[in-house]
C-alpha positions, -999 to 999 in steps of 0.1 A, spaced: 239 158 -553 221 143 -523 221 105 -519 188 87 -525 172 65 -500 181 34 -521 218 43 -521 218 47 -483 201 13 -478 226 -3 -502 255 11 -483 240 1 -450 236 -35 -463 271 -36 -476 285 -25 -442 264 -52 -425 277 -78 -449 313 -67 -444 309 -68 -407 293 -103 -408 321 -116 -431 348 -101 -409 334 -116 -378 330 -150 -395 366 -150 -407 379 -141 -372 358 -168 -356 370 -193 -382 406 -184 -377 402 -187 -339 387 -221 -342 415 -232 -365 442 -219 -342 431 -241 -313 437 -275 -328 469 -262 -346 483 -250 -313 476 -284 -297 495 -301 -325 524 -275 -322 526 -281 -285 525 -319 -290 553 -317 -316 573 -293 -293 573 -266 -319 561 -241 -292 565 -245 -254 534 -256 -235 519 -229 -213 525 -232 -176 499 -217 -152 482 -220 -118 449 -201 -113 429 -201 -81 391 -195 -83 377 -196 -48 384 -231 -34 394 -245 -68 428 -243 -84 435 -251 -121 471 -258 -129 492 -270 -158 515 -289 -166 520 -299 -130 502 -290 -98 523 -267 -76 538 -284 -45 531 -319 -59 553 -324 -90 583 -306 -103 581 -302 -141 607 -288 -164 611 -285 -202 620 -322 -205 587 -334 -190 573 -359 -216 537 -349 -210 513 -319 -207 484 -321 -183 458 -298 -168 449 -304 -132 420 -293 -109 427 -290 -72 400 -289 -46 406 -277 -11 400 -303 16 387 -296 52 421 -306 66 439 -278 46 453 -301 19 445 -300 -18 433 -330 -38 442 -328 -75 423 -345 -104 436 -347 -139 413 -329 -165 435 -333 -196 466 -353 -206 487 -354 -237 521 -370 -244 546 -347 -260 570 -357 -288 604 -367 -275 629 -338 -273 659 -344 -295 694 -334 -283 714 -316 -309 
């Protein structure tokens, strides 16, 4: 028995509703994961990410700028730095984000 036009429209609306609900849930979970990961890093439940990315003449690094500080797992803070190239070949870093980490317990 062929489907009627009303049935096709109903199924199309249901698919659109399912897609909107799925996308909303994914966005909500992503937005909830960001603050939870900050708290988990602060409590030292997960290790903070280390990175250094260069975009043209700008460098973004965390938790320490390369060639300036030496950071290890015992570093009591997490910071994100922006480095700008200077005319003399050096790099000047500015702090964009800073957070103290919970003290690491020795077991």
